[in-house]
N, CA, C and O atoms as a CHARMM CRD file, in Angstrom:
* protein
*
  224
    1    1 UNK  N     14.86300  59.08600 123.21500 PROA 1      0.00000
    2    1 UNK  CA    13.57600  58.91800 123.66600 PROA 1      0.00000
    3    1 UNK  C     13.12100  60.35300 123.35100 PROA 1      0.00000
    4    1 UNK  O     12.71000  60.35700 122.19000 PROA 1      0.00000
    5    2 UNK  N     13.04000  61.38500 123.82100 PROA 2      0.00000
    6    2 UNK  CA    12.49300  62.42000 123.39500 PROA 2      0.00000
    7    2 UNK  C     12.03700  62.94600 121.66100 PROA 2      0.00000
    8    2 UNK  O     11.06400  63.32000 121.00500 PROA 2      0.00000
    9    3 UNK  N     13.05700  62.74700 121.57000 PROA 3      0.00000
   10    3 UNK  CA    12.57200  62.80500 120.19800 PROA 3      0.00000
   11    3 UNK  C     11.42000  61.97900 119.21500 PROA 3      0.00000
   12    3 UNK  O     10.59400  62.46300 118.44200 PROA 3      0.00000
   13    4 UNK  N     11.74500  60.30100 119.61300 PROA 4      0.00000
   14    4 UNK  CA    10.55000  60.22000 119.38400 PROA 4      0.00000
   15    4 UNK  C      9.41300  60.02000 120.25800 PROA 4      0.00000
   16    4 UNK  O      8.46800  59.25500 120.06500 PROA 4      0.00000
   17    5 UNK  N      9.59700  60.74700 121.18200 PROA 5      0.00000
   18    5 UNK  CA     8.20400  61.18600 121.90700 PROA 5      0.00000
   19    5 UNK  C      7.77200  62.75600 120.72400 PROA 5      0.00000
   20    5 UNK  O      6.89700  62.55600 119.88100 PROA 5      0.00000
   21    6 UNK  N      8.14900  63.56200 120.75700 PROA 6      0.00000
   22    6 UNK  CA     8.37600  64.60400 119.47800 PROA 6      0.00000
   23    6 UNK  C      7.54200  63.82300 118.24000 PROA 6      0.00000
   24    6 UNK  O      6.62000  64.37200 117.63600 PROA 6      0.00000
   25    7 UNK  N      7.93100  62.68400 118.00500 PROA 7      0.00000
   26    7 UNK  CA     7.64500  62.63600 116.20700 PROA 7      0.00000
   27    7 UNK  C      6.11700  62.04800 116.46400 PROA 7      0.00000
   28    7 UNK  O      5.16400  62.09400 115.68600 PROA 7      0.00000
   29    8 UNK  N      6.17100  61.53700 117.66200 PROA 8      0.00000
   30    8 UNK  CA     4.97600  60.72900 118.01500 PROA 8      0.00000
   31    8 UNK  C      3.90700  61.55100 118.17700 PROA 8      0.00000
   32    8 UNK  O      2.91900  61.44600 117.44900 PROA 8      0.00000
   33    9 UNK  N      3.98800  62.37300 119.06200 PROA 9      0.00000
   34    9 UNK  CA     2.77900  63.64600 119.27800 PROA 9      0.00000
   35    9 UNK  C      2.00700  64.23100 118.15800 PROA 9      0.00000
   36    9 UNK  O      2.50800  64.88200 117.24100 PROA 9      0.00000
   37   10 UNK  N      0.72700  63.94900 118.30100 PROA 10     0.00000
   38   10 UNK  CA     0.22400  64.58800 117.55200 PROA 10     0.00000
   39   10 UNK  C     -0.03900  66.18700 117.51100 PROA 10     0.00000
   40   10 UNK  O     -0.83100  66.55500 118.37800 PROA 10     0.00000
   41   11 UNK  N      0.56500  67.39600 116.51800 PROA 11     0.00000
   42   11 UNK  CA     0.00300  68.32800 116.50800 PROA 11     0.00000
   43   11 UNK  C     -0.66500  68.57700 117.19200 PROA 11     0.00000
   44   11 UNK  O     -1.57900  67.83900 117.56200 PROA 11     0.00000
   45   12 UNK  N     -0.47100  69.56000 117.54900 PROA 12     0.00000
   46   12 UNK  CA    -2.29500  70.43500 118.32500 PROA 12     0.00000
   47   12 UNK  C     -2.75600  71.75100 116.95700 PROA 12     0.00000
   48   12 UNK  O     -2.08700  72.55600 116.31100 PROA 12     0.00000
   49   13 UNK  N     -4.67200  71.28700 117.02100 PROA 13     0.00000
   50   13 UNK  CA    -5.16000  71.19100 116.38300 PROA 13     0.00000
   51   13 UNK  C     -5.15600  73.23500 116.42000 PROA 13     0.00000
   52   13 UNK  O     -4.65400  73.77500 117.40600 PROA 13     0.00000
   53   14 UNK  N     -5.86400  74.28300 115.05600 PROA 14     0.00000
   54   14 UNK  CA    -5.25300  75.00700 115.95000 PROA 14     0.00000
   55   14 UNK  C     -6.63300  76.02200 114.95700 PROA 14     0.00000
   56   14 UNK  O     -6.49000  75.73500 113.76900 PROA 14     0.00000
   57   15 UNK  N     -7.85300  77.07000 115.15200 PROA 15     0.00000
   58   15 UNK  CA    -9.02700  77.33400 114.67500 PROA 15     0.00000
   59   15 UNK  C     -8.87900  78.99800 115.03000 PROA 15     0.00000
   60   15 UNK  O     -8.91400  79.60600 116.10000 PROA 15     0.00000
   61   16 UNK  N     -8.72100  79.38600 113.79300 PROA 16     0.00000
   62   16 UNK  CA    -8.27900  80.45900 113.29600 PROA 16     0.00000
   63   16 UNK  C     -9.89000  81.35000 112.56900 PROA 16     0.00000
   64   16 UNK  O     -9.89800  81.13300 111.35700 PROA 16     0.00000
   65   17 UNK  N    -10.79900  81.98500 112.88000 PROA 17     0.00000
   66   17 UNK  CA   -11.75700  82.55600 112.32100 PROA 17     0.00000
   67   17 UNK  C    -10.98800  83.84600 111.62800 PROA 17     0.00000
   68   17 UNK  O    -10.18800  84.62200 112.15100 PROA 17     0.00000
   69   18 UNK  N    -11.46100  83.81900 110.37300 PROA 18     0.00000
   70   18 UNK  CA   -11.17400  84.87300 109.19700 PROA 18     0.00000
   71   18 UNK  C    -12.89800  85.14200 108.92500 PROA 18     0.00000
   72   18 UNK  O    -13.83700  84.34500 108.93100 PROA 18     0.00000
   73   19 UNK  N    -12.83300  86.90500 108.64400 PROA 19     0.00000
   74   19 UNK  CA   -13.51300  87.80200 108.40700 PROA 19     0.00000
   75   19 UNK  C    -13.92700  87.33800 107.06600 PROA 19     0.00000
   76   19 UNK  O    -13.19200  86.38800 106.79500 PROA 19     0.00000
   77   20 UNK  N    -14.96500  87.61100 105.85200 PROA 20     0.00000
   78   20 UNK  CA   -15.32400  86.74500 104.41900 PROA 20     0.00000
   79   20 UNK  C    -13.86000  87.04500 103.23900 PROA 20     0.00000
   80   20 UNK  O    -13.19900  86.50600 102.35100 PROA 20     0.00000
   81   21 UNK  N    -14.01700  88.46400 104.13000 PROA 21     0.00000
   82   21 UNK  CA   -12.36900  89.58000 103.61900 PROA 21     0.00000
   83   21 UNK  C    -10.81200  89.08400 103.07100 PROA 21     0.00000
   84   21 UNK  O    -10.05200  89.23500 102.11500 PROA 21     0.00000
   85   22 UNK  N    -10.94800  88.14000 104.84500 PROA 22     0.00000
   86   22 UNK  CA    -9.42000  87.53600 105.40300 PROA 22     0.00000
   87   22 UNK  C     -9.06500  86.22600 104.56000 PROA 22     0.00000
   88   22 UNK  O     -8.05200  85.72200 104.07500 PROA 22     0.00000
   89   23 UNK  N    -10.69200  85.88500 104.65300 PROA 23     0.00000
   90   23 UNK  CA   -10.63600  83.76900 104.29900 PROA 23     0.00000
   91   23 UNK  C    -10.18500  84.62300 102.63800 PROA 23     0.00000
   92   23 UNK  O     -8.99100  84.43500 102.40300 PROA 23     0.00000
   93   24 UNK  N    -10.92700  85.50900 101.47900 PROA 24     0.00000
   94   24 UNK  CA   -10.71600  85.57300 100.76700 PROA 24     0.00000
   95   24 UNK  C     -9.42200  86.22200 100.69400 PROA 24     0.00000
   96   24 UNK  O     -8.74100  85.31200 100.22200 PROA 24     0.00000
   97   25 UNK  N     -8.69200  87.14500 100.84600 PROA 25     0.00000
   98   25 UNK  CA    -6.69600  86.71800 100.91700 PROA 25     0.00000
   99   25 UNK  C     -6.75800  85.91200 101.48600 PROA 25     0.00000
  100   25 UNK  O     -5.90700  86.43600 102.20500 PROA 25     0.00000
  101   26 UNK  N     -6.95600  84.96800 101.98300 PROA 26     0.00000
  102   26 UNK  CA    -6.23300  83.62200 102.83900 PROA 26     0.00000
  103   26 UNK  C     -6.13000  82.79500 100.72200 PROA 26     0.00000
  104   26 UNK  O     -5.19700  82.46900  99.98700 PROA 26     0.00000
  105   27 UNK  N     -7.18800  82.80300 100.62800 PROA 27     0.00000
  106   27 UNK  CA    -7.17000  81.61700  99.20800 PROA 27     0.00000
  107   27 UNK  C     -6.56900  81.58600  98.28900 PROA 27     0.00000
  108   27 UNK  O     -6.23300  80.67700  97.53100 PROA 27     0.00000
  109   28 UNK  N     -6.28200  83.37900  98.34400 PROA 28     0.00000
  110   28 UNK  CA    -5.83200  83.71100  96.79400 PROA 28     0.00000
  111   28 UNK  C     -4.63500  83.77600  97.27400 PROA 28     0.00000
  112   28 UNK  O     -3.84600  83.26900  96.47700 PROA 28     0.00000
  113   29 UNK  N     -4.07000  84.21600  98.32800 PROA 29     0.00000
  114   29 UNK  CA    -2.80400  84.06500  98.59000 PROA 29     0.00000
  115   29 UNK  C     -1.66600  82.41700  98.52600 PROA 29     0.00000
  116   29 UNK  O     -0.49700  82.24000  98.18300 PROA 29     0.00000
  117   30 UNK  N     -2.89800  81.36600  99.11400 PROA 30     0.00000
  118   30 UNK  CA    -2.69200  80.29900  99.12500 PROA 30     0.00000
  119   30 UNK  C     -2.94300  79.98700  97.68000 PROA 30     0.00000
  120   30 UNK  O     -1.98200  79.28300  97.36900 PROA 30     0.00000
  121   31 UNK  N     -3.73900  80.13100  96.58900 PROA 31     0.00000
  122   31 UNK  CA    -3.82900  79.93500  95.37500 PROA 31     0.00000
  123   31 UNK  C     -2.30700  79.93900  94.64500 PROA 31     0.00000
  124   31 UNK  O     -1.63200  79.04100  94.14000 PROA 31     0.00000
  125   32 UNK  N     -2.01800  81.91700  94.90400 PROA 32     0.00000
  126   32 UNK  CA    -1.00600  82.01200  94.54000 PROA 32     0.00000
  127   32 UNK  C      0.14300  80.76300  94.35000 PROA 32     0.00000
  128   32 UNK  O      0.30700  80.11400  93.31600 PROA 32     0.00000
  129   33 UNK  N      0.94800  80.59400  95.72300 PROA 33     0.00000
  130   33 UNK  CA     1.46700  79.86300  95.98000 PROA 33     0.00000
  131   33 UNK  C      1.85100  78.46800  96.03000 PROA 33     0.00000
  132   33 UNK  O      2.89600  77.82500  96.13700 PROA 33     0.00000
  133   34 UNK  N      0.48100  78.22200  95.89900 PROA 34     0.00000
  134   34 UNK  CA     0.07800  76.49200  94.71000 PROA 34     0.00000
  135   34 UNK  C      0.93600  76.92700  93.79800 PROA 34     0.00000
  136   34 UNK  O      2.12600  76.67800  93.99300 PROA 34     0.00000
  137   35 UNK  N      0.49200  77.76400  92.44600 PROA 35     0.00000
  138   35 UNK  CA     0.63900  77.97300  91.59600 PROA 35     0.00000
  139   35 UNK  C      2.16700  77.86800  91.54300 PROA 35     0.00000
  140   35 UNK  O      2.77600  76.94600  91.00000 PROA 35     0.00000
  141   36 UNK  N      2.59600  78.68800  92.03200 PROA 36     0.00000
  142   36 UNK  CA     4.03900  78.77700  92.65000 PROA 36     0.00000
  143   36 UNK  C      4.73100  77.30900  92.02700 PROA 36     0.00000
  144   36 UNK  O      5.40300  76.78300  91.14000 PROA 36     0.00000
  145   37 UNK  N      3.96000  77.13900  93.29200 PROA 37     0.00000
  146   37 UNK  CA     5.12700  75.24400  93.12900 PROA 37     0.00000
  147   37 UNK  C      5.07700  74.60000  91.91100 PROA 37     0.00000
  148   37 UNK  O      6.04300  74.20700  91.25700 PROA 37     0.00000
  149   38 UNK  N      3.74600  74.49700  91.59800 PROA 38     0.00000
  150   38 UNK  CA     3.48900  73.64500  90.49500 PROA 38     0.00000
  151   38 UNK  C      4.68400  74.16300  89.34500 PROA 38     0.00000
  152   38 UNK  O      5.78800  73.69900  89.06100 PROA 38     0.00000
  153   39 UNK  N      3.84200  75.45600  88.78300 PROA 39     0.00000
  154   39 UNK  CA     5.38400  76.24900  87.42200 PROA 39     0.00000
  155   39 UNK  C      7.17600  75.39600  88.26800 PROA 39     0.00000
  156   39 UNK  O      7.96100  74.70700  87.61700 PROA 39     0.00000
  157   40 UNK  N      7.29400  75.66000  89.36400 PROA 40     0.00000
  158   40 UNK  CA     8.31800  74.40400  89.96400 PROA 40     0.00000
  159   40 UNK  C      8.86500  73.40600  89.76800 PROA 40     0.00000
  160   40 UNK  O     10.07600  73.23000  89.63700 PROA 40     0.00000
  161   41 UNK  N      7.82700  72.47800  89.71900 PROA 41     0.00000
  162   41 UNK  CA     7.53700  70.91000  89.50900 PROA 41     0.00000
  163   41 UNK  C      7.21800  70.32100  91.24700 PROA 41     0.00000
  164   41 UNK  O      7.03300  69.11900  91.43400 PROA 41     0.00000
  165   42 UNK  N      7.19100  71.21400  92.29600 PROA 42     0.00000
  166   42 UNK  CA     7.40600  70.67700  93.40100 PROA 42     0.00000
  167   42 UNK  C      5.90300  70.44000  93.66500 PROA 42     0.00000
  168   42 UNK  O      5.00000  70.94500  92.99700 PROA 42     0.00000
  169   43 UNK  N      5.75100  69.65300  94.66700 PROA 43     0.00000
  170   43 UNK  CA     4.53500  68.79800  95.20500 PROA 43     0.00000
  171   43 UNK  C      3.72700  69.88500  96.12600 PROA 43     0.00000
  172   43 UNK  O      4.08700  70.80500  96.86200 PROA 43     0.00000
  173   44 UNK  N      2.98300  69.56500  95.89600 PROA 44     0.00000
  174   44 UNK  CA     1.49400  71.20300  96.30900 PROA 44     0.00000
  175   44 UNK  C      0.36300  69.78700  96.75700 PROA 44     0.00000
  176   44 UNK  O     -0.67000  69.90700  96.09700 PROA 44     0.00000
  177   45 UNK  N      0.32000  68.55100  97.66800 PROA 45     0.00000
  178   45 UNK  CA    -0.43300  68.32600  98.34200 PROA 45     0.00000
  179   45 UNK  C     -0.84600  69.24800  99.52200 PROA 45     0.00000
  180   45 UNK  O     -1.96000  69.72600  99.73500 PROA 45     0.00000
  181   46 UNK  N      0.45800  69.41200 100.34400 PROA 46     0.00000
  182   46 UNK  CA     0.10700  70.34800 101.53900 PROA 46     0.00000
  183   46 UNK  C     -0.58900  71.50400 101.65400 PROA 46     0.00000
  184   46 UNK  O     -1.12400  71.92300 102.68100 PROA 46     0.00000
  185   47 UNK  N     -0.57200  72.18500 100.22500 PROA 47     0.00000
  186   47 UNK  CA    -1.16500  73.61200  99.52400 PROA 47     0.00000
  187   47 UNK  C     -2.68600  73.38300  99.60600 PROA 47     0.00000
  188   47 UNK  O     -3.54400  74.18000  99.98500 PROA 47     0.00000
  189   48 UNK  N     -2.90700  71.43900  98.93400 PROA 48     0.00000
  190   48 UNK  CA    -3.91400  71.80900  98.17900 PROA 48     0.00000
  191   48 UNK  C     -4.60900  71.79800  99.70500 PROA 48     0.00000
  192   48 UNK  O     -5.08500  72.82300 100.19200 PROA 48     0.00000
  193   49 UNK  N     -4.60600  70.87400 100.19800 PROA 49     0.00000
  194   49 UNK  CA    -5.13600  70.54200 101.79300 PROA 49     0.00000
  195   49 UNK  C     -5.94500  72.09100 102.38100 PROA 49     0.00000
  196   49 UNK  O     -7.03200  72.64100 102.55500 PROA 49     0.00000
  197   50 UNK  N     -4.68000  72.22000 102.48800 PROA 50     0.00000
  198   50 UNK  CA    -5.09200  74.24600 103.47700 PROA 50     0.00000
  199   50 UNK  C     -6.59300  75.33400 102.32800 PROA 50     0.00000
  200   50 UNK  O     -7.41100  76.21300 102.59800 PROA 50     0.00000
  201   51 UNK  N     -6.19000  74.53100 101.03800 PROA 51     0.00000
  202   51 UNK  CA    -7.29600  75.25900 100.46100 PROA 51     0.00000
  203   51 UNK  C     -8.39700  74.91400 100.31400 PROA 51     0.00000
  204   51 UNK  O     -9.22900  75.52000  99.63900 PROA 51     0.00000
  205   52 UNK  N     -8.66800  73.40200 101.20800 PROA 52     0.00000
  206   52 UNK  CA   -10.13400  72.87500 100.81600 PROA 52     0.00000
  207   52 UNK  C    -10.72800  73.22300 101.85900 PROA 52     0.00000
  208   52 UNK  O    -11.90800  73.56400 101.94200 PROA 52     0.00000
  209   53 UNK  N     -9.48100  73.11700 103.20900 PROA 53     0.00000
  210   53 UNK  CA   -10.04500  74.15900 104.75400 PROA 53     0.00000
  211   53 UNK  C    -10.45400  75.44600 105.01600 PROA 53     0.00000
  212   53 UNK  O    -11.15300  75.70800 105.99500 PROA 53     0.00000
  213   54 UNK  N     -9.95300  76.54700 103.96400 PROA 54     0.00000
  214   54 UNK  CA   -10.46300  77.73100 103.98100 PROA 54     0.00000
  215   54 UNK  C    -11.75400  77.66000 103.34500 PROA 54     0.00000
  216   54 UNK  O    -12.80500  78.18500 103.71300 PROA 54     0.00000
  217   55 UNK  N    -11.57600  77.09100 102.55200 PROA 55     0.00000
  218   55 UNK  CA   -13.45700  77.39700 101.07400 PROA 55     0.00000
  219   55 UNK  C    -14.05600  76.12600 102.29400 PROA 55     0.00000
  220   55 UNK  O    -14.92500  75.56500 101.62500 PROA 55     0.00000
  221   56 UNK  N    -14.03700  75.43800 103.64100 PROA 56     0.00000
  222   56 UNK  CA   -15.25800  75.41200 103.36100 PROA 56     0.00000
  223   56 UNK  C    -15.56200  75.95700 104.51600 PROA 56     0.00000
  224   56 UNK  O    -16.73800  76.18200 104.80200 PROA 56     0.00000
């Protein structure tokens, strides 16, 4: 029963405040990671979502 509850539990939202420089570094790192995944033929949907959130 505990496992089912863990699977159903909604993930906690975390809000991170970044300076412009930190946001730029994070964006560059995520883009580099996305490119690495693309070259390996792996899915990038999760990384794409993070990139969009960082760019807002």
